[in-house]
N, CA, C, O and the ligand as a Tripos MOL2 file, in Angstrom:
@<TRIPOS>MOLECULE
protein
  221   219    56     0     0
PROTEIN
NO_CHARGES

@<TRIPOS>ATOM
      1 N           0.7890   -1.1720    0.0220 N.3       1 MET1
      2 CA         -0.0520   -0.0030    0.0060 C.3       1 MET1
      3 C           0.9090    1.2540   -0.0170 C.2       1 MET1
      4 O           1.8890    1.3380    0.7230 O.2       1 MET1
      5 N           0.5460    2.2120   -0.9220 N.am      2 LYS2
      6 CA          1.4050    3.3730   -1.0480 C.3       2 LYS2
      7 C           0.7990    4.4570   -0.2150 C.2       2 LYS2
      8 O          -0.4150    4.6610   -0.2280 O.2       2 LYS2
      9 N           1.6910    5.2020    0.5580 N.am      3 GLU3
     10 CA          1.2200    6.3440    1.2700 C.3       3 GLU3
     11 C           0.6780    7.5090    0.5030 C.2       3 GLU3
     12 O          -0.3990    8.0620    0.7210 O.2       3 GLU3
     13 N           1.5240    7.8060   -0.3920 N.am      4 ASN4
     14 CA          1.1940    8.9900   -1.2930 C.3       4 ASN4
     15 C           0.7850    8.7530   -2.6120 C.2       4 ASN4
     16 O           1.2150    9.3780   -3.5810 O.2       4 ASN4
     17 N          -0.0940    7.8010   -2.6550 N.am      5 GLU5
     18 CA         -0.5060    7.4670   -4.0590 C.3       5 GLU5
     19 C          -1.1200    8.5320   -4.9310 C.2       5 GLU5
     20 O          -2.0460    9.2540   -4.5610 O.2       5 GLU5
     21 N          -0.5500    8.5820   -6.1020 N.am      6 CYS6
     22 CA         -0.9320    9.7320   -7.0520 C.3       6 CYS6
     23 C          -2.4360    9.5080   -7.4060 C.2       6 CYS6
     24 O          -2.8740    8.4620   -7.8830 O.2       6 CYS6
     25 N          -3.1360   10.5630   -7.1290 N.am      7 ILE7
     26 CA         -4.6520   10.4740   -7.5370 C.3       7 ILE7
     27 C          -4.8790   10.7030   -9.0530 C.2       7 ILE7
     28 O          -5.9730   10.4240   -9.5450 O.2       7 ILE7
     29 N          -3.9410   11.1690   -9.7510 N.am      8 ALA8
     30 CA         -4.1310   11.3940  -11.1850 C.3       8 ALA8
     31 C          -4.0570   10.0540  -12.0090 C.2       8 ALA8
     32 O          -4.7450    9.8580  -13.0110 O.2       8 ALA8
     33 N          -3.1450    9.1350  -11.4840 N.am      9 CYS9
     34 CA         -3.0810    7.8560  -12.2120 C.3       9 CYS9
     35 C          -3.3640    6.7030  -11.3490 C.2       9 CYS9
     36 O          -3.1890    5.5700  -11.7980 O.2       9 CYS9
     37 N          -3.8110    6.8950  -10.0820 N.am     10 HIS10
     38 CA         -4.2510    5.8830   -9.2020 C.3      10 HIS10
     39 C          -3.0450    4.9640   -8.8830 C.2      10 HIS10
     40 O          -3.1720    3.7500   -8.7270 O.2      10 HIS10
     41 N          -1.8630    5.6280   -8.7950 N.am     11 GLY11
     42 CA         -0.6950    4.8280   -8.3260 C.3      11 GLY11
     43 C          -0.0760    4.0020   -9.4020 C.2      11 GLY11
     44 O           0.8850    3.2760   -9.1490 O.2      11 GLY11
     45 N          -0.6140    4.0940  -10.6380 N.am     12 GLU12
     46 CA         -0.0820    3.2270  -11.6660 C.3      12 GLU12
     47 C           1.1330    3.8280  -12.4890 C.2      12 GLU12
     48 O           1.8880    3.1250  -13.1620 O.2      12 GLU12
     49 N           1.2380    5.1630  -12.3670 N.am     13 GLY13
     50 CA          2.3190    5.8560  -12.9960 C.3      13 GLY13
     51 C           2.1580    6.1910  -14.3990 C.2      13 GLY13
     52 O           3.0000    6.8240  -15.0360 O.2      13 GLY13
     53 N           0.9600    5.7170  -14.9130 N.am     14 MET14
     54 CA          0.6300    5.9100  -16.3100 C.3      14 MET14
     55 C          -0.7260    6.4160  -16.4830 C.2      14 MET14
     56 O          -1.6620    6.0350  -15.7800 O.2      14 MET14
     57 N          -0.8380    7.3190  -17.4680 N.am     15 GLN15
     58 CA         -2.2880    7.7770  -17.8400 C.3      15 GLN15
     59 C          -2.6000    7.4490  -19.2070 C.2      15 GLN15
     60 O          -1.6810    7.2260  -19.9940 O.2      15 GLN15
     61 N          -3.8230    7.3960  -19.5750 N.am     16 ALA16
     62 CA         -4.3240    7.0470  -20.8800 C.3      16 ALA16
     63 C          -5.1460    8.1050  -21.4800 C.2      16 ALA16
     64 O          -5.9640    8.6560  -20.7430 O.2      16 ALA16
     65 N          -5.0540    8.4710  -22.7030 N.am     17 ASP17
     66 CA         -5.8890    9.4620  -23.2370 C.3      17 ASP17
     67 C          -7.1550    8.8140  -23.8600 C.2      17 ASP17
     68 O          -7.3780    7.6160  -23.6870 O.2      17 ASP17
     69 N          -7.9570    9.5810  -24.5630 N.am     18 ASP18
     70 CA         -9.2590    9.1010  -25.0330 C.3      18 ASP18
     71 C          -9.1330    7.9330  -26.0610 C.2      18 ASP18
     72 O         -10.0170    7.0920  -26.2230 O.2      18 ASP18
     73 N          -7.9100    7.9630  -26.7620 N.am     19 GLU19
     74 CA         -7.7070    6.9210  -27.7940 C.3      19 GLU19
     75 C          -7.0010    5.6650  -27.2020 C.2      19 GLU19
     76 O          -6.7070    4.7110  -27.9230 O.2      19 GLU19
     77 N          -6.7490    5.6920  -25.9310 N.am     20 GLY20
     78 CA         -6.0770    4.5400  -25.3300 C.3      20 GLY20
     79 C          -4.5880    4.5260  -25.2700 C.2      20 GLY20
     80 O          -3.9580    3.5580  -24.8460 O.2      20 GLY20
     81 N          -4.0110    5.6860  -25.7300 N.am     21 TRP21
     82 CA         -2.5310    5.8060  -25.7000 C.3      21 TRP21
     83 C          -2.1650    6.0820  -24.2770 C.2      21 TRP21
     84 O          -2.6960    6.9820  -23.6260 O.2      21 TRP21
     85 N          -1.2240    5.2670  -23.8070 N.am     22 GLN22
     86 CA         -0.6170    5.4840  -22.5470 C.3      22 GLN22
     87 C           0.5660    6.3940  -22.4380 C.2      22 GLN22
     88 O           1.4320    6.3170  -23.3090 O.2      22 GLN22
     89 N           0.6820    7.2020  -21.5100 N.am     23 TYR23
     90 CA          1.8000    8.0060  -21.3160 C.3      23 TYR23
     91 C           2.1510    8.2010  -19.8500 C.2      23 TYR23
     92 O           1.3180    7.9980  -18.9670 O.2      23 TYR23
     93 N           3.4120    8.6020  -19.5980 N.am     24 GLU24
     94 CA          3.8510    8.7900  -18.1820 C.3      24 GLU24
     95 C           3.1000    9.9010  -17.5620 C.2      24 GLU24
     96 O           3.0030   11.0090  -18.0900 O.2      24 GLU24
     97 N           2.5350    9.5590  -16.3540 N.am     25 CYS25
     98 CA          1.7580   10.5280  -15.5400 C.3      25 CYS25
     99 C           2.6500   11.7490  -15.2980 C.2      25 CYS25
    100 O           3.7810   11.6700  -14.8180 O.2      25 CYS25
    101 N           2.0080   12.9580  -15.6960 N.am     26 SER26
    102 CA          2.8530   14.2010  -15.5890 C.3      26 SER26
    103 C           2.7080   14.6840  -14.1460 C.2      26 SER26
    104 O           3.4450   15.6000  -13.7810 O.2      26 SER26
    105 N           1.8620   14.1730  -13.3230 N.am     27 VAL27
    106 CA          1.7520   14.6220  -11.9440 C.3      27 VAL27
    107 C           2.8670   13.9910  -11.1150 C.2      27 VAL27
    108 O           3.5900   14.6890  -10.4040 O.2      27 VAL27
    109 N           2.9990   12.6890  -11.2070 N.am     28 CYS28
    110 CA          4.0170   12.0030  -10.3210 C.3      28 CYS28
    111 C           5.2250   11.6330  -11.1260 C.2      28 CYS28
    112 O           6.1580   11.0640  -10.5590 O.2      28 CYS28
    113 N           5.2810   11.9200  -12.4430 N.am     29 GLU29
    114 CA          6.3870   11.5450  -13.3330 C.3      29 GLU29
    115 C           6.5900   10.0680  -13.4140 C.2      29 GLU29
    116 O           7.7280    9.6010  -13.4550 O.2      29 GLU29
    117 N           5.4930    9.2990  -13.4380 N.am     30 GLY30
    118 CA          5.5490    7.9240  -13.5960 C.3      30 GLY30
    119 C           5.9540    7.0100  -12.3100 C.2      30 GLY30
    120 O           6.1940    5.8030  -12.3370 O.2      30 GLY30
    121 N           5.9710    7.8140  -11.2510 N.am     31 LEU31
    122 CA          6.3500    7.1080   -9.9340 C.3      31 LEU31
    123 C           5.0840    6.4620   -9.4180 C.2      31 LEU31
    124 O           5.2270    5.4280   -8.7660 O.2      31 LEU31
    125 N           3.9090    6.9130   -9.6130 N.am     32 GLY32
    126 CA          2.8280    6.2920   -8.9910 C.3      32 GLY32
    127 C           2.4690    6.9310   -7.6570 C.2      32 GLY32
    128 O           1.3370    6.8000   -7.1920 O.2      32 GLY32
    129 N           3.4140    7.6140   -7.0450 N.am     33 VAL33
    130 CA          3.1930    8.3540   -5.8090 C.3      33 VAL33
    131 C           3.7000    9.7330   -5.9830 C.2      33 VAL33
    132 O           4.5650   10.0350   -6.8060 O.2      33 VAL33
    133 N           3.0700   10.6240   -5.0990 N.am     34 VAL34
    134 CA          3.4320   12.0590   -5.1130 C.3      34 VAL34
    135 C           4.4320   12.2410   -3.9670 C.2      34 VAL34
    136 O           4.0640   11.9940   -2.8180 O.2      34 VAL34
    137 N           5.6310   12.6460   -4.2090 N.am     35 PRO35
    138 CA          6.5690   12.9210   -3.2400 C.3      35 PRO35
    139 C           6.2820   14.2220   -2.3920 C.2      35 PRO35
    140 O           6.5690   15.3520   -2.7860 O.2      35 PRO35
    141 N           5.6910   13.9370   -1.2010 N.am     36 THR36
    142 CA          5.2940   14.9960   -0.4160 C.3      36 THR36
    143 C           6.2880   15.5330    0.5940 C.2      36 THR36
    144 O           6.1090   16.5700    1.2320 O.2      36 THR36
    145 N           7.3710   14.7320    0.6910 N.am     37 ASN37
    146 CA          8.4940   15.0660    1.6390 C.3      37 ASN37
    147 C           9.7870   15.0720    0.9970 C.2      37 ASN37
    148 O          10.6670   14.2550    1.2650 O.2      37 ASN37
    149 N           9.9060   16.0870    0.0670 N.am     38 ARG38
    150 CA         11.1530   16.2170   -0.6960 C.3      38 ARG38
    151 C          12.4480   16.5050    0.1970 C.2      38 ARG38
    152 O          13.5740   16.3370   -0.2720 O.2      38 ARG38
    153 N          12.2530   16.9130    1.4080 N.am     39 GLU39
    154 CA         13.4350   17.1820    2.1750 C.3      39 GLU39
    155 C          14.0160   15.8350    2.6250 C.2      39 GLU39
    156 O          15.1800   15.7820    3.0220 O.2      39 GLU39
    157 N          13.2530   14.7670    2.5750 N.am     40 HIS40
    158 CA         13.7910   13.4120    2.8320 C.3      40 HIS40
    159 C          13.9140   12.6830    1.4400 C.2      40 HIS40
    160 O          13.7070   11.4730    1.3490 O.2      40 HIS40
    161 N          14.2330   13.4110    0.4330 N.am     41 GLY41
    162 CA         13.9890   12.8130   -0.9040 C.3      41 GLY41
    163 C          14.9570   11.9240   -1.4970 C.2      41 GLY41
    164 O          14.8220   11.5810   -2.6720 O.2      41 GLY41
    165 N          15.9980   11.4870   -0.7360 N.am     42 THR42
    166 CA         17.0330   10.7260   -1.3490 C.3      42 THR42
    167 C          16.5090    9.4760   -1.8980 C.2      42 THR42
    168 O          16.8470    9.1250   -3.0290 O.2      42 THR42
    169 N          15.6080    8.6890   -1.0980 N.am     43 ARG43
    170 CA         15.1880    7.4050   -1.6060 C.3      43 ARG43
    171 C          14.1840    7.6820   -2.8540 C.2      43 ARG43
    172 O          14.2240    6.9510   -3.8440 O.2      43 ARG43
    173 N          13.3730    8.6640   -2.7690 N.am     44 ILE44
    174 CA         12.5090    9.0350   -3.8630 C.3      44 ILE44
    175 C          13.3100    9.3170   -5.2440 C.2      44 ILE44
    176 O          12.9250    8.9710   -6.3610 O.2      44 ILE44
    177 N          14.4210    9.9690   -4.9580 N.am     45 MET45
    178 CA         15.2580   10.3060   -6.2230 C.3      45 MET45
    179 C          15.7540    8.9490   -6.7840 C.2      45 MET45
    180 O          15.7480    8.7950   -8.0060 O.2      45 MET45
    181 N          16.1580    8.0110   -6.0150 N.am     46 SER46
    182 CA         16.6770    6.7920   -6.6820 C.3      46 SER46
    183 C          15.5450    5.9860   -7.3130 C.2      46 SER46
    184 O          15.7870    5.3380   -8.3300 O.2      46 SER46
    185 N          14.3940    5.9840   -6.8070 N.am     47 VAL47
    186 CA         13.2260    5.4100   -7.4570 C.3      47 VAL47
    187 C          13.0070    6.0940   -8.7640 C.2      47 VAL47
    188 O          12.7010    5.4490   -9.7660 O.2      47 VAL47
    189 N          13.1520    7.3390   -8.7720 N.am     48 ASP48
    190 CA         12.8860    8.0780  -10.0740 C.3      48 ASP48
    191 C          13.8610    7.7620  -11.1330 C.2      48 ASP48
    192 O          13.5220    7.6740  -12.3140 O.2      48 ASP48
    193 N          15.1220    7.5820  -10.7030 N.am     49 GLU49
    194 CA         16.1650    7.1710  -11.7290 C.3      49 GLU49
    195 C          15.8830    5.7600  -12.3290 C.2      49 GLU49
    196 O          16.1400    5.4910  -13.5020 O.2      49 GLU49
    197 N          15.3410    4.8830  -11.4530 N.am     50 ASN50
    198 CA         15.0560    3.5150  -11.8980 C.3      50 ASN50
    199 C          13.8480    3.5470  -12.8760 C.2      50 ASN50
    200 O          13.8370    2.7880  -13.8440 O.2      50 ASN50
    201 N          12.9050    4.3520  -12.6540 N.am     51 ASN51
    202 CA         11.7940    4.4250  -13.5110 C.3      51 ASN51
    203 C          12.1710    5.0820  -14.8590 C.2      51 ASN51
    204 O          11.5020    4.7920  -15.8510 O.2      51 ASN51
    205 N          13.0950    5.8590  -14.9440 N.am     52 ARG52
    206 CA         13.5540    6.5270  -16.2150 C.3      52 ARG52
    207 C          14.2840    5.5960  -17.0150 C.2      52 ARG52
    208 O          14.2630    5.6790  -18.2430 O.2      52 ARG52
    209 N          15.0020    4.6120  -16.3380 N.am     53 LEU53
    210 CA         15.8050    3.7310  -17.1530 C.3      53 LEU53
    211 C          14.8680    2.8130  -17.8570 C.2      53 LEU53
    212 O          15.2390    2.2750  -18.9000 O.2      53 LEU53
    213 N          13.7000    2.5970  -17.3750 N.am     54 LEU54
    214 CA         12.7060    1.7240  -18.0650 C.3      54 LEU54
    215 C          12.0460    2.4020  -19.2170 C.2      54 LEU54
    216 O          11.4600    1.7620  -20.0900 O.2      54 LEU54
    217 N          12.1470    3.7240  -19.2140 N.am     55 ASP55
    218 CA         11.4920    4.4130  -20.3880 C.3      55 ASP55
    219 C          11.9160    4.1580  -21.7830 C.2      55 ASP55
    220 O          11.3580    4.7390  -22.7130 O.2      55 ASP55
    221 ZN          0.5250    9.8410  -11.2620 Zn       56 ZN56
@<TRIPOS>BOND
     1     1     2 1
     2     2     3 1
     3     3     4 2
     4     3     5 am
     5     5     6 1
     6     6     7 1
     7     7     8 2
     8     7     9 am
     9     9    10 1
    10    10    11 1
    11    11    12 2
    12    11    13 am
    13    13    14 1
    14    14    15 1
    15    15    16 2
    16    15    17 am
    17    17    18 1
    18    18    19 1
    19    19    20 2
    20    19    21 am
    21    21    22 1
    22    22    23 1
    23    23    24 2
    24    23    25 am
    25    25    26 1
    26    26    27 1
    27    27    28 2
    28    27    29 am
    29    29    30 1
    30    30    31 1
    31    31    32 2
    32    31    33 am
    33    33    34 1
    34    34    35 1
    35    35    36 2
    36    35    37 am
    37    37    38 1
    38    38    39 1
    39    39    40 2
    40    39    41 am
    41    41    42 1
    42    42    43 1
    43    43    44 2
    44    43    45 am
    45    45    46 1
    46    46    47 1
    47    47    48 2
    48    47    49 am
    49    49    50 1
    50    50    51 1
    51    51    52 2
    52    51    53 am
    53    53    54 1
    54    54    55 1
    55    55    56 2
    56    55    57 am
    57    57    58 1
    58    58    59 1
    59    59    60 2
    60    59    61 am
    61    61    62 1
    62    62    63 1
    63    63    64 2
    64    63    65 am
    65    65    66 1
    66    66    67 1
    67    67    68 2
    68    67    69 am
    69    69    70 1
    70    70    71 1
    71    71    72 2
    72    71    73 am
    73    73    74 1
    74    74    75 1
    75    75    76 2
    76    75    77 am
    77    77    78 1
    78    78    79 1
    79    79    80 2
    80    79    81 am
    81    81    82 1
    82    82    83 1
    83    83    84 2
    84    83    85 am
    85    85    86 1
    86    86    87 1
    87    87    88 2
    88    87    89 am
    89    89    90 1
    90    90    91 1
    91    91    92 2
    92    91    93 am
    93    93    94 1
    94    94    95 1
    95    95    96 2
    96    95    97 am
    97    97    98 1
    98    98    99 1
    99    99   100 2
   100    99   101 am
   101   101   102 1
   102   102   103 1
   103   103   104 2
   104   103   105 am
   105   105   106 1
   106   106   107 1
   107   107   108 2
   108   107   109 am
   109   109   110 1
   110   110   111 1
   111   111   112 2
   112   111   113 am
   113   113   114 1
   114   114   115 1
   115   115   116 2
   116   115   117 am
   117   117   118 1
   118   118   119 1
   119   119   120 2
   120   119   121 am
   121   121   122 1
   122   122   123 1
   123   123   124 2
   124   123   125 am
   125   125   126 1
   126   126   127 1
   127   127   128 2
   128   127   129 am
   129   129   130 1
   130   130   131 1
   131   131   132 2
   132   131   133 am
   133   133   134 1
   134   134   135 1
   135   135   136 2
   136   135   137 am
   137   137   138 1
   138   138   139 1
   139   139   140 2
   140   139   141 am
   141   141   142 1
   142   142   143 1
   143   143   144 2
   144   143   145 am
   145   145   146 1
   146   146   147 1
   147   147   148 2
   148   147   149 am
   149   149   150 1
   150   150   151 1
   151   151   152 2
   152   151   153 am
   153   153   154 1
   154   154   155 1
   155   155   156 2
   156   155   157 am
   157   157   158 1
   158   158   159 1
   159   159   160 2
   160   159   161 am
   161   161   162 1
   162   162   163 1
   163   163   164 2
   164   163   165 am
   165   165   166 1
   166   166   167 1
   167   167   168 2
   168   167   169 am
   169   169   170 1
   170   170   171 1
   171   171   172 2
   172   171   173 am
   173   173   174 1
   174   174   175 1
   175   175   176 2
   176   175   177 am
   177   177   178 1
   178   178   179 1
   179   179   180 2
   180   179   181 am
   181   181   182 1
   182   182   183 1
   183   183   184 2
   184   183   185 am
   185   185   186 1
   186   186   187 1
   187   187   188 2
   188   187   189 am
   189   189   190 1
   190   190   191 1
   191   191   192 2
   192   191   193 am
   193   193   194 1
   194   194   195 1
   195   195   196 2
   196   195   197 am
   197   197   198 1
   198   198   199 1
   199   199   200 2
   200   199   201 am
   201   201   202 1
   202   202   203 1
   203   203   204 2
   204   203   205 am
   205   205   206 1
   206   206   207 1
   207   207   208 2
   208   207   209 am
   209   209   210 1
   210   210   211 1
   211   211   212 2
   212   211   213 am
   213   213   214 1
   214   214   215 1
   215   215   216 2
   216   215   217 am
   217   217   218 1
   218   218   219 1
   219   219   220 2
@<TRIPOS>SUBSTRUCTURE
     1 MET1         2 RESIDUE 1 A MET
     2 LYS2         6 RESIDUE 1 A LYS
     3 GLU3        10 RESIDUE 1 A GLU
     4 ASN4        14 RESIDUE 1 A ASN
     5 GLU5        18 RESIDUE 1 A GLU
     6 CYS6        22 RESIDUE 1 A CYS
     7 ILE7        26 RESIDUE 1 A ILE
     8 ALA8        30 RESIDUE 1 A ALA
     9 CYS9        34 RESIDUE 1 A CYS
    10 HIS10       38 RESIDUE 1 A HIS
    11 GLY11       42 RESIDUE 1 A GLY
    12 GLU12       46 RESIDUE 1 A GLU
    13 GLY13       50 RESIDUE 1 A GLY
    14 MET14       54 RESIDUE 1 A MET
    15 GLN15       58 RESIDUE 1 A GLN
    16 ALA16       62 RESIDUE 1 A ALA
    17 ASP17       66 RESIDUE 1 A ASP
    18 ASP18       70 RESIDUE 1 A ASP
    19 GLU19       74 RESIDUE 1 A GLU
    20 GLY20       78 RESIDUE 1 A GLY
    21 TRP21       82 RESIDUE 1 A TRP
    22 GLN22       86 RESIDUE 1 A GLN
    23 TYR23       90 RESIDUE 1 A TYR
    24 GLU24       94 RESIDUE 1 A GLU
    25 CYS25       98 RESIDUE 1 A CYS
    26 SER26      102 RESIDUE 1 A SER
    27 VAL27      106 RESIDUE 1 A VAL
    28 CYS28      110 RESIDUE 1 A CYS
    29 GLU29      114 RESIDUE 1 A GLU
    30 GLY30      118 RESIDUE 1 A GLY
    31 LEU31      122 RESIDUE 1 A LEU
    32 GLY32      126 RESIDUE 1 A GLY
    33 VAL33      130 RESIDUE 1 A VAL
    34 VAL34      134 RESIDUE 1 A VAL
    35 PRO35      138 RESIDUE 1 A PRO
    36 THR36      142 RESIDUE 1 A THR
    37 ASN37      146 RESIDUE 1 A ASN
    38 ARG38      150 RESIDUE 1 A ARG
    39 GLU39      154 RESIDUE 1 A GLU
    40 HIS40      158 RESIDUE 1 A HIS
    41 GLY41      162 RESIDUE 1 A GLY
    42 THR42      166 RESIDUE 1 A THR
    43 ARG43      170 RESIDUE 1 A ARG
    44 ILE44      174 RESIDUE 1 A ILE
    45 MET45      178 RESIDUE 1 A MET
    46 SER46      182 RESIDUE 1 A SER
    47 VAL47      186 RESIDUE 1 A VAL
    48 ASP48      190 RESIDUE 1 A ASP
    49 GLU49      194 RESIDUE 1 A GLU
    50 ASN50      198 RESIDUE 1 A ASN
    51 ASN51      202 RESIDUE 1 A ASN
    52 ARG52      206 RESIDUE 1 A ARG
    53 LEU53      210 RESIDUE 1 A LEU
    54 LEU54      214 RESIDUE 1 A LEU
    55 ASP55      218 RESIDUE 1 A ASP
    56 ZN56       221 GROUP 0 **** ****
């Protein structure tokens, strides 16, 4: 269970437009969670790098 689940993509990290094309969620940048505690952001940054490698 994710604490800060992104409400825009429901934690999936992807959004789809009307034609069914999927794209990286612009709210959470594909993380599926919204980083609300950036001052402790070391772990969140590493997750972000991993997600970008998959892109
Ligand atoms: Zn999102």
